[in-house]
C-alpha positions as CSV (number, residue, x, y, z in Angstrom):
1,X,-3.5,-10.6,-9.4
2,X,-2.0,-12.5,-6.5
3,X,1.2,-14.4,-6.2
4,X,2.0,-17.2,-3.8
5,X,5.7,-17.3,-3.1
6,X,8.7,-15.3,-1.8
7,X,9.5,-12.0,-3.4
8,X,12.7,-10.4,-2.2
9,X,13.1,-8.1,-5.2
10,X,11.1,-7.2,-8.3
11,X,11.8,-5.2,-11.4
12,X,10.2,-4.7,-14.8
13,X,12.4,-4.9,-17.9
14,X,9.7,-3.4,-20.1
15,X,8.6,-6.8,-21.2
16,X,8.7,-9.1,-18.2
17,X,8.7,-8.9,-14.4
18,X,12.0,-10.2,-12.9
19,X,11.8,-11.7,-9.3
20,X,14.4,-12.7,-6.7
21,X,13.6,-14.9,-3.8
22,X,16.8,-15.0,-1.9
23,X,18.2,-17.9,-3.8
24,X,20.7,-18.0,-6.7
25,X,17.8,-17.9,-9.2
26,X,15.9,-15.1,-10.9
27,X,12.4,-15.9,-12.2
28,X,11.0,-14.1,-15.2
29,X,7.2,-13.7,-15.1
30,X,4.6,-12.6,-17.7
31,X,3.7,-9.0,-16.7
32,X,0.0,-9.5,-17.2
33,X,-0.7,-13.0,-15.8
34,X,2.3,-13.3,-13.4
35,X,2.9,-16.8,-14.9
36,X,6.5,-17.9,-14.6
37,X,8.2,-18.0,-18.0
38,X,11.8,-19.0,-17.1
39,X,14.4,-19.2,-14.4
40,X,18.0,-18.1,-14.7
41,X,20.7,-19.3,-12.2
42,X,23.1,-16.5,-11.2
43,X,26.8,-17.3,-11.1
44,X,29.9,-15.4,-10.1
45,X,33.1,-16.9,-11.4
46,X,31.3,-20.1,-12.2
47,X,29.8,-20.5,-8.8
48,X,26.2,-20.0,-7.7
49,X,25.5,-16.6,-6.1
50,X,22.8,-16.9,-3.5
51,X,20.9,-14.3,-1.5
52,X,20.0,-12.1,-4.4
53,X,17.8,-9.4,-2.9
54,X,16.6,-6.0,-4.2
55,X,16.6,-5.8,-8.0
56,X,16.8,-3.0,-10.6
57,X,16.3,-3.5,-14.4
58,X,18.5,-1.0,-16.3
59,X,18.9,-0.9,-20.1
60,X,18.8,-4.7,-20.6
61,X,20.9,-5.6,-17.5
62,X,19.9,-6.6,-14.0
63,X,21.4,-5.1,-10.8
64,X,20.9,-6.8,-7.5
65,X,22.2,-6.3,-4.0
66,X,23.4,-9.4,-2.2
67,X,21.7,-9.7,1.2
68,X,23.7,-9.1,4.3
69,X,26.7,-7.9,2.3
70,X,27.9,-4.6,0.8
71,X,27.9,-6.1,-2.7
72,X,25.9,-5.0,-5.7
73,X,26.2,-7.1,-8.8
74,X,25.3,-6.6,-12.5
75,X,23.8,-9.7,-14.0
76,X,23.4,-10.8,-17.6
77,X,19.7,-11.7,-17.9
78,X,20.3,-14.3,-20.6
79,X,22.8,-16.6,-18.9
80,X,22.8,-15.3,-15.3
81,X,26.5,-14.5,-15.3
82,X,27.7,-11.7,-13.0
83,X,29.4,-9.2,-15.3
84,X,30.4,-6.6,-12.6
85,X,30.6,-6.3,-8.8
86,X,30.3,-3.1,-6.8
87,X,31.6,-2.8,-3.2
88,X,29.4,-0.3,-1.4
89,X,31.1,-0.6,2.0
90,X,32.5,2.9,1.7
91,X,28.9,4.3,1.6
92,X,27.9,2.3,4.7
93,X,31.1,3.6,6.5
94,X,30.0,7.2,5.8
95,X,26.8,6.8,7.9
96,X,26.7,8.8,11.1
97,X,25.4,5.7,13.0
98,X,25.2,2.0,12.4
99,X,22.4,1.8,9.9
100,X,22.6,-1.9,9.2
101,X,23.0,-3.5,5.8
102,X,22.7,-2.3,2.3
103,X,19.2,-3.1,1.2
104,X,18.0,-0.8,-1.6
105,X,19.0,0.2,-5.1
106,X,17.1,2.3,-7.6
107,X,18.1,3.7,-11.0
108,X,17.5,7.3,-12.0
109,X,17.3,7.2,-15.8
110,X,17.1,11.0,-16.0
111,X,20.6,11.3,-14.5
112,X,22.1,7.9,-15.2
113,X,22.8,7.3,-11.5
114,X,21.8,4.9,-8.8
115,X,20.3,5.6,-5.4
116,X,21.6,3.4,-2.6
117,X,20.1,3.0,0.9
118,X,19.8,0.3,3.5
119,X,17.9,-1.0,6.5
120,X,17.7,1.9,8.9
121,X,20.1,4.1,6.9
122,X,19.5,7.8,7.7
123,X,20.9,8.8,4.3
124,X,20.3,8.1,0.6
125,X,23.4,8.1,-1.6
126,X,23.3,9.0,-5.3
127,X,26.2,7.3,-7.1
128,X,27.6,6.4,-10.5
129,X,29.2,3.1,-11.2
130,X,32.4,3.4,-13.2
131,X,34.1,0.4,-14.9
132,X,37.7,-0.2,-13.8
């Protein structure tokens, strides 16, 4: 199958493919045909949150990094509301050189942790997110 359009991030929630394109919307696609099924606008405190980038589907929630920032957000896939925000700036400050921006998240289901990396980062961080 081919797809014509921007894909900044993509994850599979075990039913549908979820795609980001740098806007404030996530598009849910049929996993077989790639046909768009619905779009959800993402909001943080009632305001549109743009520049959604890399995506990770984790146990019914969506996680995304926000392009050109140190922010990672947890998104409710039903209404698009941001339900948590992670500041990853401490990880970037731990780099031995300027590695650019945060640009990668992945979930390790076997350990319940996330892997974080970025553009030109020489390190990969394994982290847990804890509610405060």
